[in-house]
C-alpha positions in Angstrom: 13.0 339.5 110.2 10.6 338.5 107.6 8.7 341.3 105.9 5.0 340.7 105.5 3.6 341.5 102.1 0.5 343.7 102.1 -2.3 342.1 100.3 -5.1 343.7 98.2 -7.4 344.1 101.2 -4.7 345.8 103.2 -4.1 348.3 100.4 -7.8 348.9 100.2 -7.9 349.8 103.9 -4.9 352.2 103.4 -6.5 353.7 100.4 -9.8 354.2 102.2 -8.0 355.9 105.1 -6.1 358.3 102.8 -9.3 359.1 100.7 -11.2 359.8 103.9 -8.6 362.3 105.0 -8.6 364.0 101.6 -12.4 364.0 101.6 -12.6 365.5 105.0 -10.1 368.3 104.0 -12.2 369.1 100.9 -15.4 369.1 102.9 -13.9 371.5 105.5 -12.8 373.8 102.6 -16.2 373.7 101.0 -17.8 374.4 104.3 -15.7 377.5 105.0 -16.1 378.7 101.3 -19.8 378.3 101.0 -21.0 378.1 104.7 -23.1 375.0 103.8 -22.5 371.5 104.9 -23.2 368.7 102.4 -24.5 366.3 105.0 -26.0 363.8 102.6 -22.8 363.5 100.7 -20.8 363.0 104.0 -23.1 360.3 105.2 -23.0 358.5 101.8 -19.2 358.7 101.6 -18.4 357.4 105.0 -21.1 354.8 104.7 -19.5 353.6 101.5 -15.9 353.5 102.8 -17.0 351.8 106.1 -19.0 349.2 104.1 -15.9 348.5 101.9 -13.7 348.0 105.0 -16.2 345.8 106.7 -16.7 343.6 103.7 -12.9 343.4 103.1 -12.5 342.4 106.8 -15.1 339.7 106.5 -13.4 338.3 103.4 -10.0 338.4 105.1 -11.5 336.7 108.2 -13.0 333.9 106.1 -9.8 333.3 104.3 -7.9 333.2 107.6 -10.4 330.8 109.2 -10.4 328.4 106.3 -6.5 328.5 105.9 -5.9 327.8 109.6 -8.8 325.5 110.2 -10.5 327.7 112.8 -13.9 327.3 111.2 -15.3 324.8 108.8 -17.8 325.7 106.2 -21.4 325.5 107.4 -22.6 321.9 107.9 -26.2 321.3 109.1 -26.5 319.1 112.2 -26.6 315.4 111.3 -30.1 314.1 110.6 -31.8 317.5 110.2 -32.6 317.0 106.5 -32.6 313.2 106.5 -34.8 312.6 109.5 -37.7 310.3 108.7 -41.2 311.7 109.4 -43.2 309.6 111.9 -46.5 308.8 110.3 -49.3 307.1 112.0 -51.2 305.4 109.2 -54.0 304.1 111.6 -55.6 307.6 111.7 -56.5 307.5 108.0 
């Protein structure tokens, strides 16, 4: 069996998961200690980690698509920018 090497984005996802678990444990401790929930901090933290994972996934998907030929870089339809404009000079 061939072992697959975990790339940077894979490590980023693993790290985000571990940090989310640690963050949750710390927030639960703070909540029981102070009786107050830092809701803004929670929203910001999970928004940040979710954004990192989504961006990493988009980068990984783009690399996969280009490597295996699933998608080509964006090409406008033929003639969309080179189409001649029909002008009726008889109106002038």
